[in-house]
Backbone as a ProteinNet text record, in pm:
[ID]
protein_1_A
[PRIMARY]
XXXXXXXXXXXXXXXXXXXXXXXXXXXXXXXXXXXXXXXXXXXXXXXXXXXXXXXXXXXXXXXXXXXXXXXXXXXXXXXXXXXXXXXXXXXXXXXXXXXXXXXXXXXXXXXXXXXXXXXXXXXXXXXXXXXXXXXXXXXXXXXXXXXXXXXXXXXXXXXXXXXXXXXXXXXXXXXXXXXXXXXXXXXXXXXXXXXXXXXXXXXXXXXXXXXXXXXXXXXXXXXXXXXXXXXXXXXXXXXX
[TERTIARY]
3538.3	3457	3316.2	3264.7	3131.1	3025.8	2913.7	2807.5	2746.4	2697	2637.5	2510.7	2483.4	2361.3	2257.9	2136.8	2029.2	1977.5	1982.7	1938.5	1802.7	1712.5	1580.8	1561.8	1538.3	1527.3	1384.4	1342.1	1205.3	1177.1	1050.8	1010.1	1032.4	1044.4	1062.2	948.3	985.7	885.4	873.6	941.7	936.9	1027.7	1028.2	1109.1	1255.3	1324.1	1462.5	1553.9	1517	1599.6	1515.3	1484.3	1398.3	1472.1	1397.9	1457	1513.6	1626.3	1694.7	1683.7	1637.3	1617.4	1713.4	1746.9	1818.3	1730.6	1703.1	1630.1	1730.5	1733.6	1820.6	1729.1	1709.3	1609.1	1655.1	1665.3	1714.7	1606	1479.3	1372.6	1366	1427.5	1449.5	1320.1	1220.3	1093.7	1029.8	1033.7	977.6	1057.6	1190.7	1275.4	1248.8	1239.9	1214.6	1075.7	977.5	841.6	835.1	899.9	902.1	973.4	1085.3	1161.7	1079.1	1008.3	926	814.9	751.1	642.9	691	803	855.2	911.1	966	1012.2	894	782.1	661.2	609.2	642.4	602.4	693.2	802.5	891.8	1022.6	1052.7	1176.7	1283.7	1410.3	1521.9	1556.8	1567.2	1579.4	1696.5	1779	1883.9	1848.8	1888.4	1854.6	1979.6	2000.1	2102	2035.3	2102.4	2035.9	2106.2	2209	2270.6	2312.2	2327.8	2350.6	2482.8	2589.9	2721.3	2723.1	2667.4	2661.5	2567.1	2458.2	2366.6	2433.9	2514.4	2586.3	2683.9	2754.8	2850.6	2779.5	2671.8	2601.5	2537.7	2469.7	2404.5	2507.4	2625.5	2730.4	2790.1	2758.5	2808	2740.2	2625.3	2558.7	2483.7	2447.5	2381.2	2230.2	2179.6	2038.6	1953.7	1829.2	1733.1	1653.3	1655.8	1581.8	1632.5	1637.4	1677.8	1563.1	1523.1	1424.8	1504.3	1503.5	1599	1528	1549	1496.7	1580.2	1520.7	1594.8	1670.7	1604.2	1666.7	1742.9	1873.5	1956.7	2079.8	2131.5	2259.2	2373.7	2481.8	2600	2596.8	2493.2	2478.9	2330.8	2272.2	2128.5	2095.6	1967.7	1925.6	1949.7	1935.6	1963.5	2106.6	2200.2	2341.9	2375.9	2311.9	2331.8	2285.9	2166.4	2110.1	2198.6	2237.5	2321.2	2454.6	2513.4	2641.9	2628.8	2519.8	2498.1	2482.4	2404.7	2385	2514.4	2590.8	2717.3	2815.5	2803.8	2891	2839.2	2724.9	2672.4	2576.8	2534	2439.7	2297.3	2227	2091.6	1984.8	2020.4	1922.9	1804.1	1681.4	1565.1	1570.8	1540.2	1543.4	1408.3	1347.9	1223.1	1258.4	1236.5	1273.3	1156.7	1188.4	1090	1125.9	1025.7	1053.7	933.5	962.1	855.2	819.4	901.5	873	758.4	706	602.9	618.8	593.1	602.6	668.2	630.3	678	828.5	884.9	1028.8	1108.1	1066.7	1137.2	1128.6	1011.4	994.6	1081	1082.6	1163.3	1310.6	1355.4	1496.1	1530.8	1441.4	1465.8	1475.2	1387.6	1387.9	1509	1550.7	1667.8	1793.7	1799.8	1917.8	1915.1	1805.2	1799.8	1707.2	1624.7	1529.6	1423.2	1370.9	1269.4	1127.7	1110.7	978.7	996.8	887.2	891.3	764.8	781.1	666.3	679.4	573.1	575.4	514.9	586.6	535.7	427.4	326.8	298.8	237.2	267.3	214.4	152.2	67.7	6.7	106.9	118.6	207.7	163.8	34.4	-17.6	30.6	31.6	79.9	228	306.1	449.5	475	404.4	424	387.2	280.3	240	348.3	407.1	514.3	636.7	671.1	785.2	765.4	648.5	621.6	623.6	572.5	572.8	715.4	803.2	942.7	1012.9	989.5	1050.4	997.3	867.1	805.5	866.2	882.5	939.2	1084.7	1155.8	1296.9	1310.6	1213.6	1222.6	1158.5	1101.9	1028.9	1119.8	1249.2	1339.6	1387.7	1326.5	1378.4	1355.3	1250.8	1220.7	1286.7	1267.8	1324.3	1227.2	1254.2	1166.6	1231.4	1152.8	1208.4	1292.9	1384.3	1463.3	1395.9	1362.3	1294.7	1397.3	1401.9	1496.8	1420.1	1452.5	1388.3	1495.9	1538.1	1648.7	1773.5	1836.4	1956.6	1925.5	1795.2	1755.1	1729	1790.2	1768	1732.2	1615.7	1567.7	1550.3	1629.6	1621.5	1535.9	1409.7	1318.2	1342.6	1422	1457	1571.3	1679.6	1796.3	1780	1674.1	1647.6	1765.9	1809.3	1920.4	1877.6	1931.4	1895.6	2022.7	2023.1	2138.1	2091.7	2169.9	2148.2	2273.9	2264.1	2383.7	2469	2596.3	2687.8	2692.9	2625.7	2635.5	2519.6	2550.9	2446.2	2401.1	2269.9	2211.3	2156.4	2199.7	2153.9	2023.8	1919.9	1790.5	1753.2	1674.3	1617.7	1507.3	1461.8	1355.7	1230.1	1192.6	1071.7	1091.7	1208.2	1235.1	1225.7	1284.2	1278.4	1134.2	1056.7	917.3	835.9	861	790.4	833.5	964	1013.2	958.1	949.8	898.5	755.4	672	534.7	529.9	626.5	630.6	689.9	792.8	863.6	782	701.7	622.5	505.6	478.1	372.6	428.9	549.3	618.6	533.3	524.9	445.3	301.9	257.1	121.6	123.7	9.7	-2	-37.2	40.7	16.2	-21.3	-138.3	-186.8	-118.3	-125.6	-74.2	-143.3	-275.2	-351.3	-301.8	-269.8	-220.4	-83.4	1.8	134.1	121.4	36.2	15.5	-35.2	-127.5	-189	-86.5	6.8	102	230.4	270.4	398.6	383.3	277.8	247.3	134.5	119.9	14.5	-104.7	-202.4	-327.9	-306.6	-196.2	-174.3	-125.9	-87.4	-34.6	-147.1	-127.6	-231.3	-177.7	-65.8	-3.6	-52.3	21.9	-11.6	14.6	-84.5	-60.6	43.6	72.9	176.1	315.8	326.8	455.1	506.5	415.2	456.1	542.8	509.2	586.5	729.7	746.9	880.9	967	908.4	984.7	1009.5	912.4	931.9	1042.7	1044.1	1149.8	1287	1292	1418.3	1465	1371.1	1406.6	1456.1	1394.2	1439.4	1580.8	1611.8	1747.4	1849.6	1813.2	1908.9	1921.6	1814.1	1814.9	1832.8	1723.3	1729.8	1597.4	1602	1480.9	1370.8	1405.4	1303.2	1254.4	1308.3	1272	1131	1088.5	954.9	874.2	773.4	690.4	569.9	523	401.9	286.5	178.9	57.9	-38.5	-52.5	-125.6	-266.3	-294.5	-425.8	-446.1	-345.3	-363.1	-257.9	-132.7	-29.7	104.6	178.9	315	331.5	429.4	452.6	602.8	651.5	791	800.3	879.9	890.7	990.3	941.1	1026.5	1119.5	1084.9	1166.8	1278.3	1301.3	1403.4	1519.1
3763.4	3857.5	3801.6	3812.6	3760.4	3855	3799.9	3886.9	3966.3	4085.9	4167.5	4103.8	4131.8	4084.2	4194.8	4157.9	4257.6	4277	4399	4429.3	4498	4453.6	4516.7	4551.9	4676.4	4721.7	4764.1	4746.7	4782.3	4930.8	4958	5096.8	5178.1	5308.9	5398.5	5377.4	5371.8	5353.7	5208.8	5115.8	4974.8	4955.2	4834.8	4802.6	4839.1	4892.8	4934.2	4813.2	4699.7	4580.6	4467.8	4475.8	4373.2	4242	4133.6	4004.2	4012.5	3946	3953.5	3818.8	3821.8	3699.9	3696.3	3574.2	3552.9	3468.3	3518.2	3441.6	3390.7	3258.3	3197.2	3135	3204.9	3167	3214.5	3122.1	3160.9	3216.6	3200.4	3265.4	3410.9	3498.4	3635	3711.1	3690.8	3762	3717.5	3587.9	3537.3	3589.5	3586	3631.7	3777.8	3861.3	4004.1	4025.8	3950.6	3963.4	3926	3815	3773.7	3877.7	3928.1	4027.2	4152.8	4199.3	4319.1	4295	4178.6	4148.4	4137.1	4066.9	4048.5	4178.9	4262.5	4393.5	4477.7	4468.2	4539.9	4488.8	4362.7	4306	4356	4424.2	4477.9	4403.8	4309.5	4233.8	4297.2	4273	4310.7	4187.2	4204.1	4088.4	4105.4	4001.6	3994	3883.5	3899.4	3802.3	3763.2	3632.5	3582.6	3477.2	3444.8	3361.9	3229.6	3192.6	3062.4	2999.6	2867.3	2793.2	2821.7	2836.3	2862.4	2995	3098.6	3227.7	3222	3146.9	3131.4	3066.3	2963.2	2895.1	2989.9	3067.4	3162.4	3265.8	3323.9	3428.2	3372.3	3257.8	3199	3157.6	3117.3	3075.3	3188.5	3312.8	3426.5	3436.6	3368.2	3361	3486	3570.2	3696.6	3692.5	3580.4	3574	3503.2	3548.5	3487.4	3377.3	3375.4	3274.3	3273.5	3153.5	3138.6	3074.6	3138.5	3081.8	3027.3	2895.8	2827.6	2744.3	2780.1	2699.2	2571.9	2465.5	2340.2	2337.3	2371.6	2364.9	2494.4	2492.8	2612.1	2583.4	2682.2	2664.5	2665	2598.7	2598.9	2491	2491.9	2395.4	2389.1	2269.2	2263.5	2286.6	2312.1	2347.3	2238.9	2112.1	2002.2	2011.3	2034.6	2037.1	2162.6	2274.2	2396.2	2374	2317.8	2293.6	2197	2087.4	1987.7	2048	2131.9	2193.3	2289.8	2365.5	2457.3	2382.1	2274.3	2196	2128.7	2078.2	2012.9	2110.9	2238.2	2340.6	2395.4	2343.8	2383.1	2501.3	2546.1	2658.9	2608	2668.3	2624	2720.7	2812	2907.5	2832.8	2875.2	2809.6	2818.4	2707.9	2702.2	2657.2	2741.6	2708.6	2677.4	2552.4	2511.7	2530.6	2578.9	2597.2	2505.1	2446	2362	2352.8	2334	2310.3	2163.4	2081.7	1938.3	1912.1	1792.3	1753	1604.6	1562.7	1421.2	1396.7	1288.7	1258.1	1239.3	1179.5	1153.7	1283.8	1381.9	1509.3	1577.6	1573.2	1636.4	1567.3	1434.9	1360.3	1392.6	1403.5	1435	1573	1669.2	1803.2	1806.7	1733.9	1731.7	1657	1552	1476.8	1562.2	1659.4	1745.3	1855	1866.2	1962	2079.4	2078.2	2187.9	2185.1	2302.6	2312.8	2310.2	2349.8	2347.7	2341.8	2317.6	2283.2	2336.6	2407	2465.5	2439	2381.8	2344.9	2455.5	2492.3	2590.8	2527.5	2604.7	2742.6	2745.4	2848.6	2858.3	2996.1	3004.9	3131.9	3214.4	3342.5	3430.1	3436.9	3435.1	3438.4	3316.1	3200.9	3078.9	3090.8	3142.5	3158.9	3248.4	3360.1	3451.2	3382.1	3303.3	3231.2	3131.7	3061.4	2965.9	3038.1	3151.5	3230.4	3275.6	3328.7	3377.7	3263.4	3146.9	3031.2	2987.5	2986.3	2947.7	3046.9	3174.8	3275.7	3265.5	3237.9	3226.8	3110.1	2997	2879.9	2902.2	2974.3	3001.9	3088.8	3178.8	3270.5	3221.2	3101	3053.8	3015.2	3007.6	2964.8	3077.3	3197.2	3312.3	3302.7	3239	3234.3	3117.4	3109.1	2999.3	2882.6	2786.2	2670.9	2550.2	2452.6	2338.3	2248.5	2179	2076.4	1942.7	1870.2	1740.8	1629.2	1542.8	1431.9	1301	1214.7	1083.1	980.5	909	817.1	894.8	858.8	930.1	1042.5	1071.8	1181.9	1306.3	1417.3	1544.3	1649	1711.9	1812.4	1944.5	2042.7	2176.2	2261.7	2282.4	2355.5	2505.3	2552.1	2693.3	2722.8	2646.5	2664.7	2593	2511.5	2434.7	2344.7	2269	2175.9	2037.3	1937.5	1798.3	1718.1	1638.3	1553.3	1408.5	1318.3	1175.9	1123.9	1093.3	1061.8	1186.9	1174.6	1289.3	1364	1310.8	1368.3	1462.3	1578.9	1669.8	1629.2	1630.6	1593.9	1719.3	1745.4	1863.3	1832.7	1910.5	1893.5	2020.5	2005.1	2122.1	2179.2	2299.1	2363	2276.5	2218.7	2136.3	2006.3	1943.9	1821	1847.3	1958.4	1991.9	2013.8	2082.4	2111.1	1982.5	1885.5	1757.1	1685.1	1680.3	1614.5	1682.1	1814.2	1888.2	1847.1	1827	1783.3	1646.9	1563	1429.3	1432.7	1514.8	1512.6	1576.5	1677.8	1740.8	1651.4	1548.1	1452.2	1310.6	1297.3	1168.9	1059.7	944.6	834	837.3	953.1	965.7	954	916.8	907.8	1046.2	1090.5	1219	1188.3	1232.4	1199.1	1284	1235.8	1313.3	1449.1	1448.5	1573.1	1674.5	1628.5	1719	1774.3	1690	1736.5	1838.8	1809.4	1903.9	2037.9	2032.7	2155.4	2244	2180.9	2258.9	2292	2206.3	2225.7	2297.5	2263.8	2333.6	2432.6	2531.5	2629.2	2603.2	2691.1	2672.2	2669.4	2728.1	2738	2607.9	2511.8	2388	2310.8	2282.3	2212	2086.4	2036.6	1918.5	1789.4	1684.4	1550.9	1541.5	1504.5	1491.2	1385.4	1297	1196.2	1256.5	1388.5	1455	1433.5	1414.1	1387.2	1262.1	1161.2	1037.9	1062.3	1155.5	1186.8	1241	1329.7	1388	1288.5	1204.6	1102.8	1006.9	970.3	882.9	949.4	1079.5	1152.7	1154.5	1175.2	1174.8	1037.1	933.2	798.6	772.8	822	804.2	882.5	1003.9	1088.7	1053.3	1001.8	968.6	817.9	745.5	599.2	541.9	435.5	380.8	352.2	295.8	255.2	365.4	485.7	593.7	645.7	647	694.5	576.6	539.5	426.7	470.4	381.7	406.4	328.6	397.8	333.5	330.1	214.2	202.1	262.9	350.3	413.2	526.1	553.5	655.9	766.9	729.9	833.4	782.6	868.9	837	861.2	791.7	804.8	797.5	892.5	888	784.8	682.3	571.8	607.8	636.7	687.4	581.3	456	350.4	303.1	368.9	321.5	419.5
752.9	830.8	847.7	968.9	995	938.4	889.2	838.8	952.2	923.6	1029.6	1083.2	1209.1	1272.2	1265.2	1224.9	1222.1	1363.8	1412.9	1548.9	1543.7	1629.2	1640.6	1787.3	1814.6	1953.2	1984.4	2110.3	2146.3	2127.9	2104.6	2085.1	2212.1	2194.2	2309.2	2409.7	2537.9	2641.1	2685	2612.4	2652.9	2773.3	2827.7	2944.6	2920.8	3021.9	3006.3	2989.1	3040	3026.4	2968.5	2841.4	2781.5	2767	2762.5	2730.7	2589.7	2569.2	2440	2368.9	2246	2167.7	2049.5	2008.1	1883.4	1792.3	1672.8	1571.8	1469.1	1451.3	1350.6	1246	1137.2	1037.1	900.6	802.5	670.3	579.8	614.2	538	584.9	508.2	555.9	582.1	497.7	520.1	651.1	679.2	804.1	922.9	910.9	1020.9	1053.9	951	972.9	1031.8	982.8	1033.6	1182.1	1217.6	1358.2	1444.6	1393.6	1470	1494.8	1394	1410.5	1512.1	1501.2	1594.1	1737.2	1758.1	1893.5	1949.4	1862.2	1907.4	1956.2	1885.2	1927.3	2060.7	2093.7	2223.1	2336.1	2300	2401.9	2417.4	2328.3	2336.6	2247.1	2280.2	2193.6	2110.6	1980.7	1891.3	1796	1785.6	1685.1	1587.3	1461.7	1357.4	1279.9	1260.2	1168.5	1080.3	969.8	869.6	837.5	913.8	890.2	1021.9	1019.4	1141.7	1209.3	1132.6	1191.9	1266.4	1204.7	1271.1	1391.7	1377.6	1490	1609.2	1583.9	1692.2	1759	1678.8	1735	1822.4	1770.9	1846.1	1972.8	1959.7	2077.4	2181.8	2135.7	2228.2	2309.4	2273.9	2351.7	2487.3	2501.3	2630.9	2672.8	2577.2	2612.2	2588.3	2539	2500.8	2605.9	2616.6	2707.7	2638.7	2504.7	2429.5	2286	2225.5	2086.3	2008.6	1899.5	1806.9	1688.9	1672.1	1584.9	1478.8	1352.6	1243.9	1232.2	1179.7	1163.5	1031.4	922.7	790.7	764.1	795.6	783.4	698.4	626.3	558.3	659.9	625	711.1	817	898.7	1008.9	1042.9	1041.1	1065.7	1212.9	1238.7	1373.3	1476	1435.3	1527.6	1580.5	1488.1	1526.1	1605.9	1572	1650.5	1794.3	1809.3	1942.3	2021.7	1958.3	2026.8	2070.2	1985.1	2018.5	2136	2139.6	2251.2	2382.4	2379.3	2502.2	2546.2	2449.6	2482.7	2546.6	2509.2	2565.2	2697.7	2743.5	2873.2	2873	2755.1	2748.1	2771.5	2867.5	2900.4	2852.3	2760.7	2708.4	2648.1	2676.6	2615.6	2463.4	2397.1	2250.8	2198.7	2114.3	2045.6	1900.8	1858.7	1723.8	1627.5	1509.1	1402.1	1286.3	1222.8	1108	1016	888.2	791.3	787.2	852.5	857.6	954.4	949.5	1044.4	1069.6	1189.6	1218.7	1353.2	1416.2	1550.7	1553.8	1447.6	1446.2	1452.8	1371.7	1371.5	1507.7	1568.3	1698.8	1802.6	1801.2	1897.3	1879.5	1754.7	1730.1	1782.8	1759.6	1808.9	1960.4	2026.6	2172.7	2226.1	2156.5	2198.8	2195.8	2105.5	2098.5	2204.5	2278.2	2387.9	2368.3	2262.9	2243.8	2353	2386.7	2491.4	2436.7	2312.8	2251.3	2101.1	2030.5	1888.9	1823.5	1711.4	1643.5	1493.8	1435.1	1293.7	1207.7	1101.1	1005.6	918.5	876.7	918	1057.1	1132.7	1268.3	1287.7	1387.5	1423.3	1503.9	1471.1	1547.4	1693.6	1716.9	1854.3	1931.7	1866.2	1930.9	1960.9	1867	1891.3	2011.7	2019.8	2133.2	2264.6	2263	2384.1	2426	2328.8	2359.9	2415.6	2353.6	2399.2	2543.6	2572.8	2708.3	2809.4	2768.6	2857.9	2889.4	2789.1	2811.7	2903.6	2883.2	2969.8	3112.4	3123.8	3255.8	3333.3	3264.7	3332.4	3370.9	3285.1	3314.5	3438.1	3460.5	3572.7	3700.4	3698.9	3816.1	3931.4	3906.1	4012.8	4102.1	4091	4164.2	4314.3	4357.2	4499.6	4570	4699.1	4777.3	4775.4	4691.9	4679.2	4746	4786.1	4857.9	4768.1	4832	4765.8	4792.8	4688	4701.6	4689.6	4790.2	4791.5	4793.4	4697.7	4688.7	4656	4760.1	4741.6	4703.5	4591.5	4549.1	4450.7	4430.6	4343.4	4427.8	4387.5	4456.3	4352.1	4370.2	4276.1	4350.5	4312.5	4371.4	4279	4316.7	4229.1	4232.4	4328.1	4330.5	4235.5	4249.1	4162.4	4028.8	4018.4	3896.6	3861.6	3963.1	3944.9	3989.8	3923	3950.6	3972.2	4079.4	4109.4	4124.2	4070.9	4090.7	4155.9	4285	4360.8	4370.4	4336.8	4340.4	4207.5	4105.7	3972	3941.6	3888.5	3843.2	3703.9	3682.2	3553.6	3488.2	3365.5	3292.7	3218.8	3247.5	3182.7	3108	3001.7	2935.6	3024.9	2990.4	3069.7	3073.1	2960.1	2955	3032.7	3019.4	3094.5	3244.1	3287.5	3429.5	3473.7	3390.8	3426.3	3440.9	3351.9	3362.9	3489.8	3515.5	3636.7	3761.2	3758.5	3873.5	3906.5	3803.7	3827.3	3895.7	3862.2	3922.4	4062.7	4082.1	4209.7	4321.7	4289.8	4395.1	4438.3	4356.7	4391.6	4389.7	4440.3	4438.3	4502.3	4433.8	4482.6	4436.3	4383.3	4331.1	4178.7	4122.5	3978.2	3922.5	3824	3758	3613.3	3571.3	3437.6	3330.1	3206.1	3093.7	3087	3108.7	3099.8	3202.6	3321.7	3425.9	3389	3333.2	3291.9	3179.8	3081	2971.2	3023	3116.8	3169.4	3239	3311.8	3390.1	3315.5	3223.4	3156.1	3022.7	2950.1	2825.1	2854.5	2770.8	2796.1	2705.4	2713.9	2640.6	2490.2	2442.5	2298.4	2236.2	2319.2	2262	2194.6	2065.7	1990.8	1924	1975.7	1917.6	1980.4	1954.7	2003.2	2153.5	2235	2379.6	2413.5	2316.2	2339.9	2347.3	2326.9	2344.6	2486.6	2582.4	2720.6	2725.4	2644.8	2643.5	2598.1	2504.7	2455.2	2569.5	2649	2759.2	2871.9	2901.1	3004.3	2960.6	2833.4	2782.1	2795.9	2766.8	2779.9	2925.2	3017.1	3159.4	3204.2	3154.6	3190.4	3141	3022.4	2969.1	3051.5	3090.5	3161.6	3309.4	3366.7	3508.7	3527.5	3530.7	3545.4	3500.3	3425.3	3363.5	3464.1	3578.8	3675.1	3766.1	3749.8	3841.1	3816.4	3690.8	3656.2	3604	3679.2	3641.1	3558.8	3472.2	3394.5	3456.3	3486.8	3536.2	3418.4	3358	3232.3	3242	3148.3	3142.2	3240.7	3325.4	3428.6	3421.5	3396.2	3391.7	3437.1	3506	3547.1	3696.8	3754.7	3898.6	3925.8	4005.9	4050.4	4160.1	4135.8	4229.8	4337.4	4456.3	4563.4	4620.4	4602.2	4662.3	4573.5	4459.2	4365.6	4354.3
[MASK]
++++++++++++++++++++++++++++++++++++++++++++++++++++++++++++++++++++++++++++++++++++++++++++++++++++++++++++++++++++++++++++++++++++++++++++++++++++++++++++++++++++++++++++++++++++++++++++++++++++++++++++++++++++++++++++++++++++++++++++++++

């Protein structure tokens, strides 16, 4: 029998259809504290405390965002995230960890996470990251242009990317970085500009995080598609 899921519902008077979050965190006091805070913000929140149950719940496809700890019993957060992406789930994932270091962040992003927050963190920062992820997920509602550059096609409305006849699956953050490059194809886009548009004011990490995402895009698309202009930034090479 599966363990029960702790449900936290928004207070009376909140939005009738709130965004629904899943928190997968084995530190129970932290999980409950986050759930209470996010519920007060108007979200519906479910909480589980191990990786296997988190994978099962997130795989149901009913959540708008998953807050996922890395160090979990049963199945660690890296493996949960990788399994969700392999199964085709594109739900935004915010990873939490007590670890620190570029390697850990790169590994989390390589498995398909959309953002990364190191403990201890400010609750205000977490809420800002959550809202930014939801905002980016919802930006495809309008009729936006399709950008075509050689065999690359980026539909910024449907948030889909094709290379030739093949569709390429990107995380929300990867898509946001590519979008900044594709709308200014052939122009140099600086790291600072990418950070400003893709990350929000609450981001206080290493600006070299942009390099991690550009590297991921090169692996998923094609190495020569995104050029580096030393000391200036990056450029989508339209002739390649």
